[in-house]
C-alpha positions as CSV (number, residue, x, y, z in Angstrom):
1,X,58.9,-0.4,43.0
2,X,57.9,2.9,44.5
3,X,57.7,1.3,48.0
4,X,61.3,0.0,47.6
5,X,62.5,3.4,46.4
6,X,60.9,5.0,49.5
7,X,62.4,2.4,51.7
8,X,65.8,3.1,50.2
9,X,65.6,6.9,50.5
10,X,64.4,6.7,54.1
11,X,66.9,4.0,55.2
12,X,69.3,5.0,57.9
13,X,72.3,4.0,55.8
14,X,71.2,6.1,52.9
15,X,70.7,9.2,55.1
16,X,74.0,8.7,56.8
17,X,75.8,8.3,53.4
18,X,74.3,11.5,52.1
19,X,75.2,13.5,55.2
20,X,78.7,12.1,55.2
21,X,79.1,13.0,51.6
22,X,77.9,16.6,52.3
23,X,80.2,16.8,55.3
24,X,83.1,15.7,53.1
25,X,82.3,18.5,50.6
26,X,82.2,21.1,53.5
27,X,85.6,19.8,54.8
28,X,87.3,19.8,51.4
29,X,89.1,23.2,51.9
30,X,90.8,21.8,55.1
31,X,90.7,18.1,54.3
32,X,94.5,17.9,53.8
33,X,95.1,19.6,57.2
34,X,92.7,17.1,58.9
35,X,94.4,14.1,57.3
36,X,97.8,15.6,58.4
37,X,96.4,16.1,61.8
38,X,95.3,12.5,62.0
39,X,98.9,11.4,61.1
40,X,100.3,13.6,63.9
41,X,97.7,12.4,66.3
42,X,98.8,8.9,65.6
43,X,102.3,9.9,66.8
44,X,101.2,12.2,69.6
45,X,98.8,9.8,71.3
46,X,101.3,7.1,72.5
47,X,103.6,9.9,73.8
48,X,100.7,11.5,75.7
49,X,99.8,8.1,77.2
50,X,103.3,7.8,78.6
51,X,103.2,11.3,80.0
52,X,99.8,11.1,81.5
53,X,100.8,9.2,84.7
54,X,103.2,12.1,85.5
55,X,100.9,15.0,84.4
56,X,97.6,13.4,85.7
57,X,95.4,15.2,83.1
58,X,94.9,13.7,79.7
59,X,94.4,17.1,77.9
60,X,97.6,18.4,79.5
61,X,99.6,15.3,78.5
62,X,98.3,15.7,74.9
63,X,99.3,19.3,74.8
64,X,102.8,18.6,76.1
65,X,103.2,15.7,73.6
66,X,102.1,18.0,70.8
67,X,104.8,20.5,71.8
68,X,107.4,17.7,71.9
69,X,106.5,16.5,68.4
70,X,105.4,19.6,66.5
71,X,107.5,22.4,68.0
72,X,110.8,21.0,66.6
73,X,109.2,20.6,63.2
74,X,108.0,24.2,63.3
75,X,111.5,25.3,64.2
76,X,113.0,23.3,61.3
77,X,110.5,24.9,58.8
78,X,111.1,28.4,60.1
79,X,114.9,27.9,60.0
80,X,114.8,26.6,56.5
81,X,112.7,29.6,55.3
82,X,115.0,32.0,57.1
83,X,118.1,30.3,55.5
84,X,116.6,30.4,52.0
85,X,115.6,34.1,52.3
86,X,119.0,35.0,53.7
87,X,121.1,33.0,51.3
88,X,119.1,33.1,48.0
89,X,120.1,36.7,46.9
90,X,123.7,36.2,47.9
91,X,124.0,33.0,46.0
92,X,122.4,34.4,42.9
93,X,124.7,37.4,42.9
94,X,127.7,35.2,43.6
95,X,126.8,32.9,40.7
96,X,126.5,35.8,38.4
97,X,129.5,37.7,39.6
98,X,131.8,34.8,39.7
99,X,131.1,33.7,36.1
100,X,131.2,30.1,37.1
101,X,131.5,28.8,33.6
102,X,134.5,30.8,32.6
103,X,136.3,30.2,35.9
104,X,135.9,26.5,35.5
105,X,137.1,26.6,31.9
106,X,140.1,28.7,32.8
107,X,141.1,26.4,35.6
108,X,140.9,23.4,33.3
109,X,142.8,25.1,30.6
110,X,145.6,25.8,33.0
111,X,145.9,22.1,33.7
112,X,145.9,20.5,30.2
113,X,147.7,17.4,31.4
114,X,144.6,16.2,33.2
115,X,142.1,16.5,30.4
116,X,142.2,16.4,26.6
117,X,141.9,19.9,25.0
118,X,139.0,18.7,22.8
119,X,136.8,18.3,25.9
120,X,137.4,21.8,27.2
121,X,134.7,23.6,25.1
122,X,132.1,21.0,26.1
123,X,133.1,21.4,29.8
124,X,132.8,25.1,29.5
125,X,129.3,25.0,28.1
126,X,128.3,22.4,30.7
127,X,129.5,24.6,33.5
128,X,127.5,27.4,32.0
129,X,124.4,25.2,32.0
130,X,125.1,24.4,35.7
131,X,125.3,28.1,36.4
132,X,122.0,28.9,34.6
133,X,120.2,26.0,36.3
134,X,121.5,27.0,39.7
135,X,120.3,30.6,39.2
136,X,116.9,29.5,37.9
137,X,116.4,27.2,40.9
138,X,117.2,30.0,43.3
139,X,114.9,32.4,41.6
140,X,112.1,29.8,41.7
141,X,112.7,29.4,45.4
142,X,112.6,33.1,45.9
143,X,109.3,33.4,44.0
144,X,107.8,30.5,46.0
145,X,108.8,32.3,49.2
146,X,107.0,35.5,48.0
147,X,103.9,33.5,47.3
148,X,104.2,31.8,50.7
149,X,104.4,35.2,52.5
150,X,101.3,36.4,50.6
151,X,99.4,33.3,51.7
152,X,100.2,33.7,55.4
153,X,96.5,34.6,56.4
154,X,95.2,31.4,54.9
155,X,98.2,29.5,56.3
156,X,97.4,30.7,59.8
157,X,93.8,29.4,59.5
158,X,95.1,26.0,58.2
159,X,97.5,25.8,61.2
160,X,94.7,26.5,63.6
161,X,92.6,23.7,62.1
162,X,95.7,21.4,62.2
163,X,96.5,22.0,65.9
164,X,92.8,21.8,66.9
165,X,92.2,18.6,64.9
166,X,95.5,17.0,66.2
167,X,94.4,17.6,69.8
168,X,90.9,16.3,69.5
169,X,91.9,13.3,67.3
170,X,94.6,12.4,69.9
171,X,92.1,12.7,72.7
172,X,88.9,11.3,71.2
173,X,90.2,9.0,68.5
174,X,88.7,6.0,70.3
175,X,85.2,7.4,69.9
176,X,85.7,7.6,66.1
177,X,86.9,4.0,66.1
178,X,83.9,2.9,68.0
179,X,81.6,4.5,65.4
180,X,83.5,2.8,62.6
181,X,83.2,-0.6,64.3
182,X,79.5,-0.1,64.7
183,X,79.1,0.4,61.0
184,X,81.1,-2.7,60.1
185,X,78.9,-5.9,59.5
186,X,79.8,-8.9,61.6
187,X,81.0,-10.9,58.6
188,X,83.5,-8.2,57.7
189,X,85.0,-7.5,61.1
190,X,87.8,-10.0,60.4
191,X,88.9,-8.0,57.4
192,X,88.8,-4.7,59.3
193,X,90.8,-6.1,62.2
194,X,93.4,-7.2,59.7
195,X,93.2,-3.8,58.1
196,X,93.9,-2.0,61.4
197,X,96.8,-4.3,62.1
198,X,98.4,-3.9,58.7
199,X,97.9,-0.2,58.7
200,X,99.6,0.1,62.1
201,X,102.5,-2.0,60.7
202,X,102.7,0.2,57.6
203,X,102.7,3.4,59.6
204,X,105.4,2.1,61.9
205,X,107.5,1.1,58.9
206,X,107.1,4.6,57.4
207,X,107.9,6.4,60.6
208,X,110.6,4.2,62.0
209,X,112.1,2.7,58.9
210,X,112.1,5.7,56.6
211,X,111.6,8.9,58.6
212,X,113.9,7.8,61.4
213,X,116.6,6.7,59.0
214,X,116.3,10.0,57.1
215,X,116.6,11.9,60.4
216,X,119.8,9.9,61.3
217,X,121.3,10.6,57.9
218,X,120.4,14.3,58.2
219,X,122.0,14.7,61.6
220,X,125.2,12.9,60.6
221,X,125.3,15.0,57.4
222,X,124.8,18.3,59.3
223,X,127.6,17.5,61.7
224,X,129.9,16.5,58.8
225,X,129.1,19.7,56.9
226,X,129.8,21.8,60.0
227,X,133.2,20.0,60.6
228,X,134.1,20.4,56.9
229,X,133.4,24.2,57.1
230,X,130.4,24.5,54.8
231,X,128.2,27.5,55.3
232,X,124.6,26.8,56.4
233,X,125.6,23.4,57.6
234,X,122.4,22.9,59.6
235,X,120.2,23.8,56.6
236,X,122.2,21.5,54.3
237,X,121.7,18.7,56.9
238,X,118.0,19.2,57.0
239,X,117.8,19.3,53.2
240,X,119.8,16.0,53.1
241,X,117.5,14.4,55.5
242,X,114.5,15.5,53.5
243,X,115.8,14.1,50.2
244,X,116.9,10.9,52.0
245,X,113.2,10.0,52.5
246,X,112.6,9.9,48.8
247,X,113.4,6.4,47.3
248,X,116.0,6.2,44.4
249,X,117.2,9.8,45.3
250,X,118.5,9.6,48.9
251,X,121.1,12.0,50.1
252,X,123.0,12.2,46.7
253,X,121.6,15.5,45.4
254,X,123.1,17.5,48.3
255,X,126.4,15.7,48.3
256,X,126.7,16.0,44.5
257,X,126.2,19.7,44.5
258,X,128.7,20.1,47.3
259,X,131.3,17.9,45.5
260,X,130.8,20.0,42.3
261,X,131.2,23.2,44.3
262,X,134.5,22.0,45.8
263,X,135.6,20.8,42.3
264,X,135.0,24.3,40.8
265,X,136.5,26.0,43.8
266,X,139.6,23.8,43.7
267,X,139.1,22.3,47.1
268,X,139.9,18.7,46.1
269,X,140.6,17.3,49.5
270,X,137.2,18.4,50.9
271,X,135.6,17.0,47.7
272,X,137.1,13.6,48.3
273,X,136.0,13.7,52.0
274,X,132.4,14.6,51.0
275,X,132.3,11.7,48.5
276,X,133.6,9.2,51.1
277,X,131.0,10.5,53.6
278,X,128.2,10.0,51.0
279,X,129.4,6.5,50.3
280,X,129.5,5.7,54.0
281,X,125.9,7.0,54.5
282,X,124.8,4.9,51.5
283,X,126.1,1.8,53.2
284,X,124.5,2.8,56.5
285,X,121.1,3.4,54.7
286,X,121.3,0.0,53.0
287,X,121.8,-1.7,56.4
288,X,119.6,0.3,58.8
289,X,116.5,1.0,56.6
290,X,115.7,-2.7,55.8
291,X,116.5,-3.8,59.4
292,X,113.9,-1.4,60.9
293,X,111.3,-1.5,58.1
294,X,111.4,-5.3,57.9
295,X,110.2,-5.6,61.5
296,X,106.8,-4.1,60.5
297,X,106.0,-4.1,56.8
298,X,108.2,-4.5,53.7
299,X,106.8,-1.7,51.5
300,X,107.9,-1.5,47.9
301,X,110.0,1.6,47.2
302,X,107.8,2.5,44.2
303,X,104.9,3.2,46.6
304,X,107.0,5.9,48.3
305,X,108.3,7.3,45.1
306,X,104.8,7.8,43.6
307,X,103.6,9.2,46.9
308,X,106.4,11.8,47.1
309,X,105.9,12.8,43.5
310,X,102.1,12.8,43.2
311,X,101.2,13.9,46.8
312,X,102.7,17.5,46.5
313,X,101.2,17.9,43.0
314,X,97.8,17.3,44.4
315,X,97.9,18.7,47.9
316,X,100.9,21.0,48.0
317,X,103.7,20.9,50.6
318,X,101.7,18.6,53.0
319,X,101.5,16.1,50.2
320,X,105.1,15.1,50.9
321,X,103.7,13.4,54.1
322,X,100.2,12.6,53.1
323,X,100.9,11.1,49.7
324,X,103.2,8.3,50.8
325,X,100.9,7.6,53.8
326,X,97.7,7.3,51.8
327,X,99.4,4.9,49.3
328,X,100.9,3.0,52.2
329,X,97.5,2.6,53.8
330,X,96.1,1.5,50.5
331,X,98.8,-1.1,50.4
332,X,97.9,-2.2,53.9
333,X,94.3,-2.6,52.8
334,X,95.4,-5.0,50.0
335,X,97.5,-6.9,52.6
336,X,94.5,-7.1,54.9
337,X,92.2,-8.4,52.2
338,X,94.8,-11.0,51.1
339,X,95.2,-12.2,54.7
340,X,91.4,-12.3,55.2
341,X,91.1,-14.5,52.1
342,X,93.8,-16.8,53.2
343,X,92.4,-17.3,56.7
344,X,88.8,-17.5,55.6
345,X,87.1,-20.7,56.4
346,X,86.6,-22.9,53.2
347,X,82.8,-23.1,53.8
348,X,82.6,-19.3,54.1
349,X,84.8,-18.9,51.0
350,X,82.5,-21.2,49.1
351,X,79.4,-19.3,50.3
352,X,80.8,-16.0,49.4
353,X,81.7,-17.3,45.9
354,X,78.2,-18.6,45.4
355,X,76.8,-15.3,46.6
356,X,78.9,-13.4,44.1
357,X,77.7,-15.6,41.3
358,X,74.1,-15.0,42.3
């Protein structure tokens, strides 16, 4: 018994498992950034491979690819922060000064032929609730921005780890894969090959089918908002693209708020145009998203919904990306296991069953 225990404690697998566990503990403060870097390295690597024949050096091609992928995202984030800081105080003051609930009630009272008088008190209280919620949301955003500014030193360190990890994972990712293949037993390599294939399909489905569709909806919305004369049209387009990624929500929050704004302001023609544009985008989404996603992997919308809800609760802002991806990869693992069981030789299946019984 003692001999077996010594053999277990001194085995190479046990030592590596302990060291990997300790390494994971050390990396815990930056683990979310490393996972996010792995996601971006997955996107950066094929772009760098296309650029390398023109730039000659692999490191230079990876750096240029990182700039192409990450710099626009940084610009979008900075622009959103700037727009929120610039517009939040003005919107809060405008909502308080305009007395939205009374204005809405007065406008409805002046047009009694459209609504029964018995509904006017309820509409007045409802508009007051809308005003209160609107102000509370803006104050919450302002508080979050203050906390964000206070965490800038830690954020700078996280960004440094993110950029460095993205570069090295894009350059040396093959070495990590070779170590992983070395640790896989021969009888399990079929499962891991299926896992890699299904994971690649899931990631492509997420990037092309969902993120690309959301980007298209955001661009169309931003152009439409600009042509309709809304302030902060670019920010509203970015916000629409962000909500479009989330299943069961889509672009409707932004369009609903804008339609209510036009309703309260009395701009009925623009309200109708906004509603028609939202319906057209819904039809576009129902056609484009399944067409693109179906080429790679048909992922259930509930996976994305749980990822977008639980990811940020666990990992903060980066959870919006990491959450759906982790659940998507878990779904890919289930598909890979299912495919491995279906393609397994009947004799191997029988042997594995007998081994499990033993």
